[in-house]
C-alpha positions in Angstrom: 36.7 -117.5 -86.0 36.4 -113.7 -86.6 38.9 -111.9 -88.8 40.6 -108.7 -87.9 38.1 -106.5 -89.8 35.1 -108.0 -87.9 36.9 -107.7 -84.6 37.6 -104.0 -85.4 34.0 -103.4 -86.5 32.6 -104.9 -83.3 35.1 -103.0 -81.2 34.1 -99.7 -83.0 30.4 -100.4 -82.4 31.2 -101.0 -78.7 33.1 -97.7 -78.5 30.1 -95.9 -80.1 27.7 -97.4 -77.5 30.1 -96.4 -74.7 30.3 -92.8 -76.0 26.5 -92.4 -76.2 26.2 -93.8 -72.6 28.7 -91.1 -71.6 26.8 -88.4 -73.6 23.4 -89.3 -72.3 23.8 -90.5 -68.7 20.9 -88.8 -67.0 17.1 -89.0 -66.8 14.9 -88.3 -69.8 14.5 -84.7 -68.9 18.2 -83.9 -68.7 19.1 -86.1 -71.7 16.5 -84.2 -73.7 18.3 -81.0 -73.0 21.6 -82.5 -74.0 20.1 -83.9 -77.2 18.7 -80.5 -78.1 22.1 -78.9 -77.7 23.8 -81.7 -79.7 21.4 -81.1 -82.6 21.9 -77.3 -82.4 25.7 -77.7 -82.5 25.6 -80.1 -85.4 23.3 -77.9 -87.4 25.2 -74.6 -86.9 28.7 -76.1 -87.6 30.1 -74.7 -90.8 30.2 -76.9 -93.9 33.9 -76.3 -94.1 34.4 -78.5 -91.0 31.3 -80.7 -91.1 32.4 -82.3 -94.4 35.3 -84.0 -92.6 33.0 -85.9 -90.2 30.6 -88.6 -91.1 29.9 -88.9 -87.4 27.6 -85.9 -87.9 24.8 -88.2 -89.0 25.3 -90.6 -86.2 25.1 -87.9 -83.6 21.9 -86.4 -85.1 20.3 -89.9 -85.3 21.1 -90.7 -81.7 20.1 -87.3 -80.4 16.7 -87.6 -82.1 16.0 -90.7 -80.0 16.3 -88.6 -76.8 14.5 -85.5 -78.0 11.6 -84.4 -75.9 10.2 -81.2 -74.6 12.1 -80.0 -71.5 11.6 -77.0 -69.2 15.3 -76.7 -68.2 18.1 -75.0 -70.2 21.5 -76.2 -71.1 23.5 -74.5 -68.4 21.3 -76.2 -65.8 23.0 -79.5 -66.8 26.4 -78.0 -65.9 25.2 -76.5 -62.7 23.7 -79.8 -61.6 27.0 -81.6 -62.4 29.0 -79.0 -60.4 26.6 -79.2 -57.5 27.0 -82.9 -57.3 30.8 -82.6 -57.7 30.9 -84.9 -60.7 32.7 -82.9 -63.3 35.3 -85.6 -63.6 32.7 -88.3 -64.0 30.4 -86.5 -66.5 33.0 -84.6 -68.5 31.2 -84.8 -71.8 27.7 -83.7 -70.5 29.5 -80.9 -68.6 31.1 -79.8 -71.9 27.7 -79.9 -73.6 26.2 -77.8 -70.8 29.0 -75.1 -71.0 27.6 -71.7 -71.9 29.4 -68.4 -72.3 29.1 -66.4 -69.1 30.8 -63.2 -70.5 28.8 -61.3 -73.0 31.9 -59.6 -74.4 33.1 -62.8 -76.0 32.4 -63.7 -79.6 29.5 -66.2 -79.2 29.5 -67.4 -82.8 33.2 -68.2 -82.7 32.7 -70.1 -79.4 29.7 -72.1 -80.8 31.8 -73.1 -83.8 34.6 -74.4 -81.6 32.1 -76.2 -79.4 30.4 -77.9 -82.3 33.8 -78.9 -83.8 34.8 -80.3 -80.5 31.7 -82.4 -80.3 32.4 -84.1 -83.6 36.1 -84.4 -82.7 35.4 -86.2 -79.4 32.8 -88.4 -81.1 35.4 -89.6 -83.7 38.1 -90.1 -81.1 35.7 -92.1 -78.9 34.8 -94.3 -81.9 38.5 -94.9 -82.6 39.2 -95.7 -78.9 42.1 -95.1 -76.5 41.9 -91.3 -76.8 40.3 -90.8 -73.3 42.9 -88.3 -72.0 42.6 -86.1 -75.1 38.8 -86.1 -75.0 38.9 -85.2 -71.3 41.3 -82.4 -71.9 39.5 -80.9 -74.9 36.1 -81.0 -73.1 37.6 -79.2 -70.1 39.2 -76.6 -72.2 35.9 -75.6 -73.9 34.2 -75.6 -70.5 36.9 -73.4 -68.9 36.8 -71.0 -71.9 33.1 -70.6 -71.4 33.6 -69.8 -67.7 36.0 -67.0 -68.7 39.2 -68.5 -67.3 41.0 -68.7 -70.6 41.2 -65.0 -71.2 44.9 -65.1 -72.1 44.1 -67.8 -74.8 41.2 -65.9 -76.4 43.3 -63.6 -78.5 45.3 -66.4 -80.0 42.6 -68.8 -81.1 42.5 -68.9 -84.9 39.4 -67.5 -86.7 37.5 -70.8 -87.3 35.1 -69.3 -89.8 37.7 -68.3 -92.3 39.3 -71.7 -92.8 38.5 -75.4 -93.2 39.4 -78.2 -90.8 42.8 -78.9 -92.4 43.8 -75.2 -92.5 42.6 -74.7 -88.9 45.1 -77.4 -87.8 47.8 -75.8 -89.8 47.2 -72.5 -88.1 47.4 -74.1 -84.6 50.7 -75.8 -85.7 52.0 -72.5 -87.0 51.2 -70.7 -83.7 52.9 -73.4 -81.6 55.9 -73.7 -83.9 56.5 -69.9 -83.9 55.8 -69.5 -80.2 59.0 -67.6 -79.7 57.7 -64.8 -81.8 54.4 -64.6 -79.9 54.1 -62.2 -77.0 52.7 -64.8 -74.6 53.5 -67.3 -71.9 54.3 -71.0 -72.1 51.0 -71.8 -70.5 49.1 -70.3 -73.6 51.2 -72.6 -75.8 50.2 -75.6 -73.7 46.5 -74.6 -74.1 46.9 -74.3 -77.8 48.3 -77.8 -77.9 45.3 -79.1 -76.1 43.2 -78.0 -79.1 45.7 -79.0 -81.8 46.5 -82.5 -80.7 42.9 -84.0 -80.6 41.9 -82.0 -83.7 44.9 -83.5 -85.6 44.3 -87.0 -84.3 40.7 -86.8 -85.4 41.7 -85.4 -88.8 44.4 -88.0 -89.4 42.3 -90.9 -87.9 45.3 -91.6 -85.6 45.0 -94.7 -83.4 45.0 -94.0 -79.7 47.3 -95.4 -77.1 47.1 -96.2 -73.4 49.9 -95.5 -70.8 50.8 -98.4 -68.6 52.6 -96.3 -66.0 52.0 -93.0 -64.3 54.7 -90.5 -63.4 54.8 -88.8 -60.1 55.1 -85.1 -60.2 55.4 -82.2 -57.7 52.2 -80.3 -58.4 52.1 -77.6 -55.8 51.0 -74.3 -57.2 53.6 -71.7 -57.8 56.6 -70.8 -59.9 60.2 -69.8 -59.6 61.4 -66.6 -61.3 65.1 -65.6 -61.7 65.9 -62.0 -62.3 68.9 -60.9 -64.3 72.1 -60.5 -62.2 72.9 -57.1 -60.8 76.6 -56.1 -60.9 78.1 -54.0 -58.2 81.6 -53.5 -59.7 84.0 -55.0 -62.2 85.5 -57.3 -59.6 82.7 -59.8 -59.9 80.5 -58.8 -57.0 77.0 -59.6 -58.2 73.5 -60.6 -56.9 70.9 -62.9 -58.5 67.4 -62.8 -57.0 65.4 -66.0 -57.1 61.8 -65.7 -56.0 59.1 -68.3 -55.3 55.7 -67.1 -56.3 52.6 -68.8 -54.9 49.2 -68.4 -56.4 45.9 -69.3 -54.7 44.5 -71.0 -57.8 45.9 -73.3 -60.4 44.8 -71.0 -63.2 47.0 -67.9 -63.4 46.3 -65.2 -66.0 48.9 -62.8 -67.5 47.7 -59.8 -65.4 48.4 -61.8 -62.2 52.0 -62.2 -63.3 52.2 -58.4 -63.5 50.9 -57.9 -60.0 53.1 -60.7 -58.5 56.2 -59.4 -60.3 57.2 -57.1 -57.4 55.5 -59.1 -54.6 57.9 -59.7 -51.7 57.3 -63.4 -51.6 59.8 -66.0 -50.5 63.1 -65.1 -52.2 66.7 -66.0 -52.2 69.5 -63.6 -53.2 72.6 -65.4 -54.4 75.7 -63.3 -54.0 78.9 -64.0 -55.9 82.3 -62.5 -55.3 85.8 -63.2 -56.6 87.3 -62.0 -53.3 85.6 -64.6 -51.1 88.7 -66.6 -50.1 87.5 -67.2 -46.5 86.8 -70.7 -45.4 84.6 -69.4 -42.6 80.8 -69.5 -43.4 80.2 -66.6 -41.0 82.7 -64.3 -42.7 81.3 -65.3 -46.1 77.8 -64.4 -44.9 78.9 -61.1 -43.6 80.7 -60.3 -46.9 77.6 -61.3 -48.9 75.4 -59.1 -46.8 77.7 -56.2 -47.2 77.7 -56.6 -51.0 73.9 -56.8 -51.0 73.6 -53.7 -48.9 75.9 -51.9 -51.3 73.7 -53.0 -54.2 70.6 -51.6 -52.4 72.4 -48.4 -51.8 73.5 -48.2 -55.4 69.9 -48.7 -56.6 69.1 -45.4 -54.8 71.3 -43.5 -57.3 72.7 -41.2 -54.7 75.0 -38.4 -55.8 77.7 -39.6 -53.4 77.7 -43.2 -54.7 81.3 -44.2 -55.3 80.1 -46.7 -58.0 78.6 -43.9 -60.2 80.5 -42.1 -62.9 81.5 -38.5 -62.1 81.3 -35.6 -64.6 85.1 -35.6 -64.9 85.2 -39.3 -65.6 82.5 -39.0 -68.2 84.4 -36.1 -69.9 87.6 -38.2 -69.9 85.9 -41.3 -71.3 84.2 -39.4 -74.2 87.4 -37.5 -75.0 89.6 -40.6 -75.0 87.2 -42.6 -77.1 86.8 -39.8 -79.7 90.6 -39.5 -79.8 90.9 -43.2 -80.5 88.3 -43.0 -83.3 90.0 -40.0 -85.0 93.4 -41.6 -84.7 92.0 -45.0 -85.8 93.6 -46.7 -82.9 91.7 -49.2 -80.7 88.6 -48.2 -82.8 86.5 -51.2 -81.9 87.2 -50.8 -78.2 86.2 -47.2 -78.3 83.1 -47.9 -80.2 82.0 -50.6 -77.9 82.5 -48.5 -74.8 80.5 -45.6 -76.4 77.7 -48.0 -77.3 77.6 -49.2 -73.7 77.4 -45.6 -72.6 74.6 -44.7 -75.0 72.4 -47.8 -74.6 73.1 -48.6 -70.9 74.0 -52.1 -71.8 76.9 -54.4 -70.7 79.4 -55.8 -73.2 77.5 -59.1 -73.6 74.2 -57.3 -74.1 75.7 -55.1 -76.8 76.9 -58.1 -78.7 73.4 -59.5 -78.7 71.7 -56.3 -79.8 69.7 -56.1 -83.0 70.3 -53.3 -85.4 68.8 -51.8 -88.5 70.7 -50.4 -91.4 70.2 -47.6 -93.9 68.6 -48.4 -97.2 71.5 -46.8 -99.2 74.3 -48.6 -100.9 76.6 -48.3 -97.8 74.1 -50.3 -95.7 75.5 -48.5 -92.6 74.2 -49.4 -89.2 71.8 -46.6 -88.3 69.5 -47.7 -85.5 69.4 -49.9 -82.4 66.2 -52.0 -82.5 64.3 -52.6 -79.2 61.2 -54.8 -78.9 59.0 -53.9 -76.0 56.3 -56.5 -75.4 54.0 -56.8 -72.4 51.4 -59.4 -71.3 48.6 -56.8 -71.5 49.2 -56.4 -75.2 47.6 -59.8 -75.9 43.9 -58.6 -76.1 41.2 -60.6 -77.9 39.9 -59.0 -81.0 36.5 -58.1 -79.7 38.0 -55.9 -76.9 40.6 -54.0 -79.0 38.2 -51.1 -79.6 38.5 -50.3 -75.9 42.3 -50.0 -75.9 44.9 -48.0 -77.8 47.1 -49.2 -80.6 50.5 -50.0 -79.4 53.9 -50.3 -81.2 56.2 -53.0 -80.0 59.3 -52.0 -82.0 61.4 -48.8 -81.3 64.3 -47.6 -83.4 66.9 -45.6 -81.5 69.3 -43.7 -83.8 73.1 -44.0 -83.3 75.6 -41.2 -84.0 77.3 -41.7 -87.4 80.8 -41.4 -86.2 80.3 -44.5 -84.0 78.7 -46.7 -86.7 81.0 -45.7 -89.6 83.1 -48.6 -90.8 81.2 -50.9 -88.3 80.1 -54.1 -89.9 78.0 -55.4 -86.9 77.8 -55.2 -83.1 79.3 -58.7 -82.6 82.8 -57.4 -81.8 83.9 -61.1 -82.0 87.6 -60.2 -81.7 87.2 -58.2 -78.5 87.2 -59.7 -75.0 86.4 -58.2 -71.6 90.1 -58.1 -70.8 90.7 -55.7 -73.7 88.1 -53.3 -72.5 89.4 -53.3 -68.9 93.0 -52.8 -70.2 91.8 -49.8 -72.2 90.1 -48.3 -69.2 93.1 -49.0 -66.9 95.4 -47.1 -69.3 93.0 -44.1 -69.1 92.8 -44.4 -65.3 96.5 -44.5 -64.9 97.2 -41.5 -67.1 94.3 -39.3 -65.8 94.2 -40.4 -62.1 90.6 -41.6 -62.2 88.7 -44.8 -61.6 86.6 -45.8 -64.7 85.0 -49.3 -64.7 82.8 -51.2 -67.1 80.0 -51.1 -64.5 80.2 -47.3 -64.3 79.9 -47.1 -68.1 76.9 -49.4 -68.5 75.1 -47.9 -65.5 75.5 -44.2 -66.5 72.2 -44.0 -68.5 70.1 -45.1 -65.5 72.1 -42.9 -63.1 71.7 -39.9 -65.3 67.9 -40.4 -65.7 67.4 -40.9 -62.0 69.3 -37.7 -61.1 67.2 -35.6 -63.4 64.0 -37.3 -62.3 63.1 -39.1 -65.5 60.8 -42.1 -65.1 62.8 -45.3 -64.8 60.7 -46.9 -67.5 62.4 -44.6 -70.1 66.0 -45.9 -69.6 64.6 -49.4 -69.1 63.1 -49.4 -72.6 66.2 -47.8 -74.1 68.3 -50.5 -72.6 66.0 -53.4 -73.6 66.4 -55.1 -70.2 64.2 -57.9 -68.9 60.8 -56.6 -67.7 61.1 -58.6 -64.5 63.7 -56.1 -63.3 61.2 -53.1 -63.1 57.6 -53.7 -62.1 56.5 -50.3 -63.3 57.2 -51.3 -66.9 54.1 -53.5 -67.0 51.8 -50.6 -66.2 53.1 -47.7 -68.2 52.2 -46.3 -71.6 54.5 -43.7 -73.1 54.1 -41.8 -76.4 56.8 -42.8 -78.9 57.7 -39.2 -79.4 58.3 -38.7 -75.7 60.6 -41.7 -75.6 62.6 -40.6 -78.6 62.9 -37.0 -77.3 64.3 -38.3 -74.0 66.9 -40.3 -76.0 67.8 -37.3 -78.1 68.2 -35.2 -74.9 70.5 -37.9 -73.5 72.7 -37.8 -76.7 72.7 -34.0 -76.4 73.9 -34.3 -72.8 76.7 -36.6 -73.9 77.7 -34.3 -76.8 78.2 -31.5 -74.3 81.3 -33.4 -73.1 82.6 -33.7 -76.6 85.2 -31.4 -78.2 84.5 -32.5 -81.7 80.7 -32.2 -81.9 80.3 -35.6 -83.5 77.1 -36.8 -81.7 74.4 -35.6 -84.1 72.2 -38.4 -85.4 70.4 -36.7 -88.2 67.3 -38.7 -87.5 63.9 -37.0 -87.0 61.8 -39.6 -88.9 60.0 -41.1 -85.8 59.6 -38.0 -83.6 56.0 -36.6 -83.7 54.3 -39.8 -84.8 51.1 -40.5 -82.9 52.1 -43.9 -81.6 52.4 -45.3 -78.1 54.8 -47.8 -76.4 54.0 -50.1 -73.5 50.6 -50.8 -71.9 47.5 -50.5 -74.1 45.3 -50.1 -71.0 45.6 -46.3 -70.6 42.0 -45.8 -71.6 41.0 -42.8 -73.7 39.1 -40.1 -71.9 35.9 -40.5 -74.0 35.6 -44.2 -73.4 35.9 -43.9 -69.6 33.4 -41.0 -69.6 30.9 -43.1 -71.5 31.4 -46.0 -69.0 30.7 -43.8 -65.9 27.9 -41.8 -67.6 26.1 -45.1 -68.6 26.5 -46.6 -65.1 25.3 -43.4 -63.3 22.3 -43.3 -65.6 21.5 -46.9 -64.7 21.8 -46.2 -61.0 19.5 -43.2 -61.3 17.0 -45.3 -63.2 17.2 -48.0 -60.4 16.3 -45.4 -57.8 12.9 -44.8 -59.3 11.7 -48.1 -57.9 12.8 -49.1 -54.4 12.5 -52.8 -55.1 14.9 -52.5 -58.1 17.3 -50.2 -56.2 17.8 -52.8 -53.5 17.6 -55.8 -55.8 20.6 -57.9 -56.9 21.2 -55.7 -60.0 20.7 -52.5 -58.1 23.3 -53.6 -55.5 25.8 -54.8 -58.1 25.5 -51.5 -60.1 26.4 -49.4 -57.0 29.1 -51.8 -56.0 30.7 -51.7 -59.4 30.5 -47.9 -59.6 32.2 -47.5 -56.2 34.8 -50.1 -57.1 35.6 -48.4 -60.5 36.2 -45.1 -58.6 38.4 -46.8 -56.0 40.3 -48.7 -58.6 41.3 -45.4 -60.2 41.8 -43.6 -56.8 43.8 -46.2 -55.0 45.6 -48.6 -57.3 44.5 -51.5 -55.2 45.7 -54.8 -56.7 43.0 -57.3 -57.5 43.2 -59.9 -54.6 40.8 -61.9 -52.5 38.8 -59.4 -50.4 39.6 -56.7 -52.9 39.4 -53.1 -51.3 39.6 -54.5 -47.8 37.2 -53.8 -45.0 35.3 -50.7 -43.7 37.8 -50.1 -41.0 40.5 -49.7 -43.6 39.1 -46.3 -44.5 39.4 -43.1 -42.4 37.1 -40.8 -44.3 37.7 -37.6 -42.2 41.4 -37.6 -43.2 40.9 -39.5 -46.5 43.5 -42.1 -45.5 43.2 -45.5 -46.9 45.2 -48.5 -45.5 45.9 -51.0 -48.3 47.2 -54.5 -47.8 47.1 -56.0 -51.3 50.2 -58.2 -51.2 48.5 -61.2 -49.6 51.4 -63.6 -50.5 54.1 -61.4 -49.0 56.2 -62.2 -46.0 56.0 -59.5 -43.3 54.1 -56.2 -43.4 54.0 -54.8 -46.9 51.0 -52.6 -46.5 50.8 -48.9 -47.3 48.7 -45.9 -46.7 47.5 -43.5 -49.4 45.4 -40.3 -49.5 42.1 -40.7 -51.4 40.9 -38.1 -53.8 37.9 -36.0 -52.6 35.6 -37.5 -55.3 36.5 -41.0 -54.1 35.6 -40.1 -50.5 32.2 -38.8 -51.7 31.5 -42.1 -53.5 32.5 -44.1 -50.5 30.1 -42.1 -48.3 27.4 -42.7 -50.8 28.1 -46.5 -50.8 28.0 -46.5 -46.9 24.7 -44.7 -47.0 23.4 -47.4 -49.4 24.5 -50.1 -47.0 22.6 -48.4 -44.1 19.5 -48.1 -46.2 19.8 -51.8 -47.3 19.9 -52.9 -43.7 16.6 -51.2 -43.1 15.0 -52.4 -46.3 16.0 -56.0 -45.9 15.4 -56.0 -42.1 12.2 -58.0 -42.2 12.2 -59.1 -45.8 15.5 -61.0 -46.0 17.3 -61.4 -42.7 20.4 -63.1 -44.3 20.9 -60.0 -46.5 20.5 -57.7 -43.6 23.1 -59.6 -41.7 25.6 -59.4 -44.6 25.1 -55.6 -45.0 25.7 -55.2 -41.2 28.9 -57.3 -41.4 30.2 -55.0 -44.1 29.5 -51.9 -42.0 31.1 -53.5 -38.8 34.1 -54.9 -40.7 33.3 -58.5 -39.8 33.3 -59.2 -43.5 34.9 -57.5 -46.5 33.4 -54.2 -47.4 32.3 -55.1 -50.9 30.4 -58.1 -52.2 28.2 -59.1 -55.1 24.7 -60.5 -55.1 23.3 -63.2 -57.4 20.0 -65.0 -56.8 20.1 -63.7 -53.2 23.4 -65.4 -52.7 26.7 -63.5 -51.8 29.7 -63.7 -54.0 33.0 -62.5 -52.5 34.9 -59.7 -54.3 37.7 -61.8 -56.0 39.1 -61.1 -59.5 37.2 -63.9 -61.1 33.8 -62.8 -59.7 34.6 -59.2 -60.7 35.4 -60.3 -64.2 32.0 -62.0 -64.4 29.9 -59.0 -63.1 31.9 -56.3 -64.9 32.0 -58.1 -68.2 28.9 -56.4 -69.6 30.2 -53.0 -68.6 34.0 -52.9 -69.0 35.4 -56.4 -69.8 39.1 -55.6 -69.5 41.6 -57.4 -67.1 40.9 -56.6 -63.5 44.0 -54.4 -62.9 43.4 -52.1 -65.9 43.1 -49.1 -63.6 46.7 -49.6 -62.3 47.8 -49.3 -65.9 45.7 -46.3 -66.6 46.6 -44.3 -63.5 50.4 -45.0 -63.6 50.5 -43.8 -67.2 48.5 -40.8 -66.2 50.9 -40.0 -63.3 53.9 -40.5 -65.6 52.3 -38.1 -68.1 52.1 -35.5 -65.3 55.8 -36.0 -64.5 55.2 -37.1 -60.9 58.4 -38.3 -59.2 59.0 -42.0 -59.9 59.6 -42.8 -56.2 56.2 -41.2 -55.4 54.4 -43.3 -58.0 56.1 -46.4 -56.6 55.0 -45.5 -53.1 51.4 -45.0 -54.3 51.3 -48.3 -56.3 53.2 -50.3 -53.7 56.2 -51.2 -55.8 59.5 -52.4 -54.4 62.9 -52.3 -55.9 65.6 -54.7 -54.8 63.9 -55.4 -51.5 63.5 -51.7 -50.7 60.0 -50.4 -49.8 59.0 -46.8 -50.7 59.0 -45.4 -47.2 62.1 -47.2 -46.0 64.5 -45.8 -43.4 66.6 -43.9 -45.9 63.7 -42.6 -48.0 63.3 -38.9 -48.5 59.6 -39.3 -49.2 56.8 -38.3 -46.8 53.1 -39.1 -46.6 52.2 -35.5 -47.3 53.7 -35.7 -50.8 51.0 -38.1 -51.7 48.6 -35.1 -51.8 50.1 -34.3 -55.2 48.9 -37.7 -56.6 45.5 -37.3 -54.8 45.0 -33.9 -56.4 45.9 -35.2 -59.9 43.5 -38.2 -59.6 40.8 -35.9 -58.3 41.0 -33.6 -61.3 41.0 -36.7 -63.6 37.8 -38.0 -61.9 36.2 -34.6 -62.4 37.1 -34.6 -66.1 35.5 -38.0 -66.4 32.2 -36.6 -65.2 32.3 -38.0 -61.6 32.3 -34.7 -59.8 28.6 -34.0 -59.8 25.2 -35.7 -59.6 26.5 -38.7 -57.6 
């Protein structure tokens, strides 16, 4: 009878044989390619990691048995498996065949991870019962090579700088401190898919097999809940719950930006303390009335009864200052003034982070705001294209408010205390101050003097889901602080005591930026367009090159880059629409880039003159291509004709005489060698540009297709007109000229 050690030994040998059958499942020619790649990976893996795996020698030995001269390359193995639809069956060979498609990625780093993964799955296979981890890790490497793990790339530890044990510790640290990372829960899940198999291989953990499968609802999409919006102090509020649907299972960070204001399926939950009616019909009417008032309030009209008047502001400031000087109700007065300054509610103030002076008194001096965006997570090899961004802002507070203030907790104060204080003022002065008016005054003031809504949003530190424009805007830190100082000066004008000076000039004038890093520097964009124009002119010297796959793709990308800057078109399937969407004589462009919305959410913009010239040039190229390919390649001729007649989308890519639709993933693949940033980078760049030129925020929203609280830009009460879009068209046209696009098209 065999003892346990002999049984385990035989079982381990059986696992090895099974693994090698999975690794080399094809004919001699394909297996030779796999063997060559296995030997290459084992050879290049750093000694820091190789020393942990005795499996290294077994893999080399087995691969040598299959080594032969083969005429096919590694990626052909993956293409063959994909063509036969057997990714799930041949997971390990598909992983071996994975090759980086994007040249902007760090190939050495990828190869090290791929080699370490090979040894890891070999060990887990020998141990047994780790099938799910092997499958998951192989798929992660393959998907990374395809370029669909862009959000993960900037978080993967530097594998060359550490050994295997330290690498696992770094993965654990990233996951354990995920709350400090500016990333999504999905990225943490992906990091775990590396960490768990690596750790099991390192610790030689025994695998396990599940005996039951759980049933889960797996339909693509997500629910987002926006912060509640308050109409008044009586409890009339609205909470918007949206259901976002995505076409693909994989959703990158930038797609979350563009879906943030998409008018998808949504539900607005209205609450009111006055709803005593048992009738559902009356309740629905009341809820609709509250929601309509909230929409009206979001317009910041001068006649809004829920906004604070100048007289009410003067009375509030005077009453709070009197309380502070008399040292009566000090905490109440300070909390109300802090709400007025920061645009926060009582609860938000109590959760606000502060920074103190370094002197002995340790007095509270600044409110600390952290402004993080998904676009700030950029992998190391692309950071040279973007600008350095600060994520922390310190807003100075007046000394007379923070004196003798230990913290902003105000633990002894309740909402009823604040309301009672305001009621006493209302009764004595004959006014109607409310907590909602106090906390909303910052946004109302900024709207009335035409300050971009991103400014008060950052000052208030509110959830980014509330304002879609936040994702796309870059603001100089000095501009942000100057606006805040101007606001304090405005409040001080209502003060009799002159107490509002902050004596803080330390941050103003620093060459730092807040928000999106994708407002690209002028020189870098100029270099991009100059290089691409030179390549197109070089292609023109030979007709066969000019109408080849590369020639077509170069002209397509050039026209797309110009349109991205000129239109703000969201990256969607059928990006940039069809030929019939353009009316070149009037430069009007019909855009329908909210393809998950309910109802008509399209818009029309005016294209810059330079953009019209590039469109005309692209149309001429399509006509010439029809003639050139007429007798040579009928299928290509038909595709060009369909673009011109609007039977197919206007743009498409070519690869090996096949057609690839203009979707974000295909764009990322073809643009990678030129400008490998996220597909919607131009929306970030242009919104920041328009903000710098002080264009009216409503006009920018109209151009970008943003909606606020269910209100489209050109709604029935809007004061905007289509002719005002000429201002944006002119600014963009000047910008395109400055980038060298105005001549020698």
